N, C-alpha and C positions, 0 to 999 in steps of 0.2 A: 624453401619446404619445409616443415617440422616433418622428423624422421617417423614420428608417429602416426604420418598421416597415411591410409592406405585408399584405395579406389572403390568406390561401390557402382554397380551398373543404375544407369538412370532411372531403369524401372523399378528399380527394387523398392518394394512395399515395405514400408515400417510396420515390423511386426511386436505388437503389442504385448503378447505372452511371453517374447523373449527378453525385451527390457523391460518391463512392469509397469503394467498399467495404471497409470493415476488414479489411485482410491476416492473412494467418495467421501466426501466431507463427514467427519464425525465432530460431533458437536465440543466447541473450546478447540479441535487439536487440528492441525494443519491434514493434508491428505496423508493415506497411508502409504500410498508409493510416489515414485518419481514425478516430478513435474516437469512441463516441456516448456523452457525459456526461450525467445525468441525478439530480434531486433539487436542492433547495434547497442541500444542505450542499456538494454536489459542485460544483455550476456556481459557486457563490459563490466555493469554493476555487482553484477555475481561473482565473478572473477576476483573483485578485489573486496569483497565481502569475506571475512575471516570464519563468519558462521555458518556460510553456506557450503555442504556438503556437495562439491561438484563431482560428477560422473563420467558424461562422455560429451564430446560436442562432433555434431553434425554440423559440416561447413563447404562452402564453396570454396577455390581456390582464391578468387578473388576476397572472400570475407576472412578467410585467414590471413590476409595480407593485409587488411584492414585493420583487424586486431592487432597484429605484430605491430604496425607501423605507429599504431595508438598506444603501444608499450605492454600491452595486456601479456602475462606472463599465463600461457594456456600451459595449466599443469594435470590436463587430463587426457587421453586417448584422443584422437580426431578422427572420425569416419568423412574423407571426401567425398563430398554429393553435389549433384546436379539441382538445380533450383524446383526442377518436377517434382523429383524424390522428396525433396523436402516440404513441398507443398501438399504432399500427401501427409507428410507426419501432422502438418496441424492445419491444414484446410486452405485450398487455393487462394480464398480472401484474406488470409494472416501475412501481414506484411513482416514475414522473416527477416531481409535483407541478406538472403545467402546464409544464416548461419541460427541453427538451434541447439540451446543447450540441455543437456539433460542432468537435472541434479536432483537432491532430496529438497523435503518442503525445509522453508526453517523454522529452529526450534519454538515449540510454542512458550512466547515472553509472557509473564506474568506481571503482578504490580509490585515483584520485589526487585524488577530490572527497573522502575521508577526512581529509585535513589538519587539526588542530585538533580532530578530534575526542576524546571521552572516552570513552562509552557506546554500544556498537555492539550490536546484536541481529543474529544472525545464525542465520537458519531453513535447515535441512539438509534439500532434498526435502519442505517441506512445499507441497502441490501442492492442496488447495482454498481454492477464491479467497476464500469467506466467511472462512476462519480467518485468513489473509493479511492480508485487507480489515479485520478486527478488529484485528490484532496491528499493522497500519499507524496504527491509531486508538490504541490505548493507547499505542504508542512516541510519537505526539506529546505527548498527553497527559502522560507520562511525561519528557519532554523527551530520549528517546534521539537522538541524532545522526544515526543510519542504520540504514535496513534492509537485510541483505544476504541476497540469494536466489542460488540455483544458475541459472546459464543452461537448463538443461533442468530437468527435473521442479520446474518452480513455475509458478504461474498467469500467463498472459497479463496484460500492462495493459489491461483491455479494461472494459466496461460495468460487469460483475457487480464485480470487484475494485474498481472507483472506489466504486460503490453501495456496497459493503460497507466502504469506508473511509471513508465519510461525509465526503468532504473532507481526508482524511489524505493520500492517494496525492500530492495537490499540495504537503503541506507538511511534506515530510522527504524526503531523498535515497534512493531504494530503489535499491540498488547490485547488479548481477548479474555473479556471478564464474564462471567456467569449473570451475574445481575449488576446493571448499571447503577441504580438507584443503590446499592450497599457499597459500590465501588465508589460513587460521588461521597456516600458520606465517610467512607475511610477515607479517601484523601482530604477531605475537610477537617477529619481528625487530626491528619499529618500535618495541617496548615496551610492547607492548599484555599484558595478562595475560588469556589465553585459558581460560573455564571452561566444560566441556559438560554439560549438566544429564540425567542420568543416575539412572535408580531405583536402579542397585547401584551408586551413587557414596560414596566412604568419608566423604564428611562431607555435615551438611547443608548448604545453601548460605548459612542462616544462620551457621554455624560456618568456612567457608571464606574463606581470606584474599582481600583484593582489592587490585590495584594501583591505581595514579590512572588508567589509563587501562584500559579493561576490554571485552572481546568477550564475550557470551553467546551461547552455542550451543544452539537447539533444534531436536529432529528431529522427525520425522513421527510421528503417534499408533500407528500398528503398529510400524516398525522401529525408532525411536528417533534417536540420532545415529548414524550406520555407524561401523564400527571405527576407519577410516582418521582419519574426522575426530574420534574422541576421542584417538586416541592423538596426532596432532596438535596438540590442545588441552593436553595433558598436565596436566590438572586436571580433576577429576570431582566432581561436588555432586548431589545428590540435595533434591528440596521433600519433606520431611515433612508427612503429612496426619493431622492426629489423629482425624479422624472413621473411620467405617465404610468410607469410598471413598476410597482410599488414593490415585490418582490423578486428574489434571486434564485437559480438552480443552488442544490444545496452547494457543491463544489466550489461555487462563485461567492455564496455568502462565507464559506471557509477560508478563502482568500482574506476578503475583505475583514474579516473578524481578525482573523491572525494579525493582519495587518497593525490594525487599530489596538489591539491587543499588546503589541511588541511596544509601540508609540506610548503607551499609558503605562507600559512596565519599566520604560527605558530601557530597553534590551536593544 
């Protein structure tokens, strides 16, 4: 057991005032206060990310052993807690697996962090944190260089997004932009081909020509990619489904789009 560990009473409530309650989302910026990251993969990835400032780990003895067995270097104070006390910190329905990491939000990455990128996935007003989390995970799995969201109408970097991403939030650049159409225009000026996924696209994604550097743009499930963003892309493509269901959830569409893009680009 780490010398940093000290026991906590099982019935001890989590005091948000003393720990710093996660602040409300300001447009374009991460939350103002600390965030609570929970679950094995999420916490493990946060410890491995040099850009993540970690503050304190709340964990059961078993969870601490699991992290140590996986080679995680715990570089923050540890407070030993019972599972029910952890439940009170994040809610009894949260699958925390016996560990919660208090940490600062990640830096607000911008377009300047995309130098050297080849495959970028942009989400135009996709707001559901579970969908965005799943997309972040798929983007890491398929070696995308970044995921871009709008400053408004996008999920806050909080516990739900981090857990849904299963560690991916700390493994890929999540860039926020003020105006998606302007971002697409700037990327085209930098030599990127920009393709918006649209059910009315003139060609399937497989038939669409790709450049050496590509931005794929997906929209929300209801509205799709907004007109101004579609026009800025200059290229529309559709995902043709052979089955009776012709459309996909946005997170599934992201996986398929990234896979096709990698094949077409020879990545």
